[in-house]
N, C-alpha and C positions, 0 to 999 in steps of 0.2 A: 505493501500499499505506499512504503513511504516514497519510493522509484514513482510511482503515478501521480501521486500528490506533484514531486519535484518537474514532473515531465510537464504538467499542466502548469504550473507558477511560469516554468522556464518559459514557457511560449505565451506567454501574458506579457513580459516583461522587455525591456528594451538591452539589459544586460543579463543575460542567463547566465554568465560566469560567475555571478554574484550570489548567485541564491542559494542559500543554506536552508537546509530543511532537517531539524533533528526530532529525535523519538526519545518520549519518555515514558515512563509507566506512573499512573495517579490512581491508586488502588486498582479498579477495576477496570479504568479504562486509559485508552494511549492517548495521548498529548502529543501533538505534531505542532513543532514550533519553526515558524517561516522567518526568515530575513532575506530582505533584500535591499538593493541600494535605494537610498534616500529617494531617489528622483522617480522609482519605479512604483513604491509603495503606495498610490494610488492611481495605478492601474492595477493592483493587485485589490486593493480595496472597490474600487468603481465608486459610481454616483451613487450617493446615500445606500454604500454598503451592498449593492446589488450582488456584484462580482463574488466577492468573499462567501458570503452568503450561499451562492451556489453552487460554491467549491466545497463548502462545508455538506451540504445536502447531497451530492456525489458522494463524498468521502463517508458520508455515513449510511448510504446508500450499500457501500463495496462492503462496509464493515456487518454492518447487519448482514450481510450475506454469508458472510463466514462466522458468524455467530460473537462478535466483538463487537466492544463500543469505542468510539472513536472522537473527539475533537481537534478541532483547526485552530491555533492561534496565531497572528502577523504580531511580531513583535519588531519593534523600531531599534 
């Protein structure tokens, strides 16, 4: 799932080489922390947060099929 999230985010931004996705366990949930270049933050979040909401929906759907729980956080 980390590879899928990395692929999605890299295709949204202008500087794909600066995308960093880390994975950590938080109880029964896996948290993916996304870091991007400062200028790319708006492209990942989108107008009124629409893009990151859809990325989260997609990741939750993939995780649900595998019987897991995930969340996606964008860090600055």
